[in-house]
N, C-alpha and C positions, 0 to 999 in steps of 0.2 A: 504494499499499499504506499503510496506517495505521502511524503511529510509535508504538510501544509506550511509549516514554517520555512521550509526550504524553498518551496514554491513562491513564497512571498519575497524571499531574498532574490531569487531569480527575476521576479517582477520589478524589484527595486533596481536591479542593474539595467533592465530594459527602460525603465523610466528616467534614470539618471545618467545613462549613456556609457557608464563604465563601473567596475567593481570599486575602484577608488572613490568615485563620487557616491555610489551607494553606501559604502561603508562610512564616509563622513556624515551622510545624512542620517543614517541609523545609529550612529555612534558605535560601530563595530570596527574592529581591525580588519585590514585587507585580508590577512591570512585567514581569519575566522570565516569570512564569507566564502573565500576560495575553497576551504575544507568542506563547508556545507554543500557547496555546489558540486564539488567532486562526489560527494555522497549521493546527491540527487542524480548525477549522471549514472552512477551505479545502479540506483533504483530504477531508472527508466531505461537503461541499457542503450542510451543514445548520447551522441555528443551534442551539448546544449550551448556551448561556448567555443569560439574559435579566435585565435589570435590575429590581431590586425596591428602591426607595428608594436608599440609598447602598450597596447590596450587590447580588450576583448570585445567581441560583439556576439549577439545571439545568432545561432544558426536558425534556419527555418523551422527545425523541430523545436528549438528553444522558444521562438516566437509563438508558435502554436500552442505550446504549453502555458505560456503567459496569458494567451487570450482565453484558454480554458480556466486559468486561475482566476481571472477576472469574474467569470460566471460563478465560480465557487464562492468568491468573496461576496458577490451580489446576493447570492442565496443566503449566506450567513446574516448579512445586513437585514434581509427580509424576515428571517426567522427572529432576530432580535426586535425588529419592529412590531411583529405580531405578538410577541411576548409582552413588550412594553404597552401595547394596546389593551391588554387584559387587566391592567391596573385602573383605578378609577381616576386618577390624576397623573399627569406627566411628573416625573420625579428623577432625581439623580443629578449628576454633574454633567454640564454641556459646555464644551470650550468652543468659542466662536472667534474666528479671525476676522478683523475688521480694518478697512483702510482708515486713514487718519480723519478726513473731514466728517464722515458719517459717524465715526466712533465718537468724536468730539461733540457733535451737534445733536444727533439723533438718539444715539445709544443710551444716554442717561435716562431719557424719558421712557425708553423701551424696557430698560431694567426695572425701573420703578413699577411699570405696568405689570411685569412678570412676577415681581416680588408680591404684588397684591393679588394677582389672580392665580399664580401657581406657586405657592410658598415651598413646595417640595422640589422645585427646580433650583439648582445652584448653577447659575450661568457665570461664566468667566471669559473675559475678554482678552484677546491677544492682538496687539497691533501688527499688521503685516501688510507689505506692499502687495497690490493685486496680482502682479506677475509671480510672486512667490507663494501666494496663498493656495493655489490649486495644487502645487506639489505637496504642501503641508497637509492638505486635506486628504489626498490619496494615500500619503504616508501614515495617516492616522495620528498625526500630531494634534490636529484639532477635529471637531465634529462637524462644523458648519463654517461657512465662509460668506461674508457679506462683502461683495465686490461690485465693480462697475464695467460697463463696455461702452465703447464709443461707435458711432456709426462707421461701417466699413471695417471694423477690427473684430477679432475673435478671441475667445479665451485659449489659453495655452493647449495645444492638441494632446491632452492626457485623457486615456479612457477612465471609465468608472465613475463619472461625475454627473449629477443631475442638477440642472439650473432652472430656477423659476424667477420670473421678473415680478418684483414688488412695488416698482415705482419708477419715475423718471425725474431728472433734474436738468433744466435748461443750461446750456453752456453758451456764453456770449464773449465777444471780443472787446477788449478795453484798451484804449490808447490814452495815456496820460496827457492832460491839457498841455503841459510843457513840451510834448513831443508832437502836438498837432501841427499838421501841414508838412511834416517831413515825409520823404518816401517811405513806404512800408518795409522796403528792403534795407534801409539805412538805419533805422532806429533799433535799439537794443530790445530783445525779447527775453522772457524767462519761460522755460518749459520744464517739463519733467525729463528724467533721463531718456536717451534715445530709444530704448527698448520699451518704454511705457506706451500703453494703448492711446493715451491721451495726446502724446507727442506725435505718434504715427498719424492720428486723426487730424491734428493741428497742422502738420506739415502738408498733408493732402489738401486741406482747406486753402492754405496759403498758395500752394502752387496752382490750384484751381483758379485763383484770383490773379495769377500772373507774377508772383514774386516769391523769392526764397528768403525766408526770415533770417536775420542775424541773430543767432541764439547766443546771448552774452552770459546767461546765467542758467544753471541747472539745478533743480531740487525736486525731491518727491513731496515736500511740504507745501501744499497749496496755499497755506496761510502766508507763507514766505512770498509767493508770487503776489498775493493781494497786497502785502505791505510794500513791494517794490513799485506796483501800480499806484498805490496811494502816495508814494514818495516822488512820484513822477520819474522814475528811473528806468521803467521798462514797460513794454506792452505784454499782454497776456490774454489767454483764453481762460475765463473763470466760470465754474459752475455757480448757480444761483445760491446753493447752500453755502458756498464759501463767501460769496459777495455780501451776504447778509451779516457777515462779521466785520464789515468794513466800519471804520470810525466815522465816515460821512458818506453821503450819497455818491454813488458812481454811476455814470451814464455810459452805457454801451456804445461803442463806435457804429455809425451807420456804414462805415466802409467794410465791415466784417460781418459775417452771418449772424442773424438773430433768431433763426428757427431751429437750431440744432439742439440736441439733448443727449445726455448719457443715460443708459438704463442701470437701475440699481438691481442687483441680483442676489438671491440666497442660493448657495451651492451646497449639496450634500453628496454623499457617496451614493451610487445607484443601489436601490434596495432599502435605502434609509429615508427616502423623500417623504414617506407617510409617517415617520416615527412621531408619536405624540409630542415629544419634547421639541423636536425640530419645528413641527408645525406651530406649536405655541410660540417659539422664538420668531419664526417668520411672520406670524400674524401681528405680534407685538411690534416688530420693527416697521412692518408696512403701515400699521396705525400711527405710529410715532412719526414716520416720514410724512404721511398724509397730513397729520395734524400741524406739523411744523410748516409745510407749504401753505396750508390754508390760513394759519395764524399770521404768517409773515407776508402773505401776498397783498 
């Protein structure tokens, strides 16, 4: 019989691209994972990894075994979900990864609501960049993820994840008054790091309008973007949730799109999307997000 733990280690190697990366993510030694995978090859009677330069990659048999492992893990998630549904109220510890702006603005109200309606739930937040959160979810470091997507971008291509949209947040372009009149390609811009979905989206928007932005500042902290705009030091694309933290009124630029938005998502592992605890968290966050938008519009 195949050992599930070893199958999960093989899956981690497939997810992270190498034994070294998987070992670092799982806090194992390289040799420990190698030994376990050698035992798995003996169990299966097949070659699962092949050397490529200084690293290893999965063989077609190894990839098929990972695909079947996903199905096994999803079945286990469904079994846990059905067991949880037999209880009267959601309970237990739920660890949720959130990105900064929604964590700071929306989550306090959501946690307060959960404490009142589901006192048996112990919800614990972990701040995480959207591009890292999916890996943390699949690796079981967190139970759910609250993240965002921008038009024309996609989540990281990792299997085993269920996504549900709980709301949207308009995103608008802002040009400080001190920079008004300057060519859009000559003024300084602030954006998130290049791999961020928001930056990929922003670059596409700028190029569709015929200019290449001069990115002078990079930060994953959107509040930092806001402060640079307020100080007249940079232009930026800012979600409404972030702009509502401005110290004074900001006016979106008519030169940049005013009808774009990011979607706010809740991610769970496939098979766990109907878990009572995760449904309670999703409902509380969606209600807090909607209430915030209504109260501040």
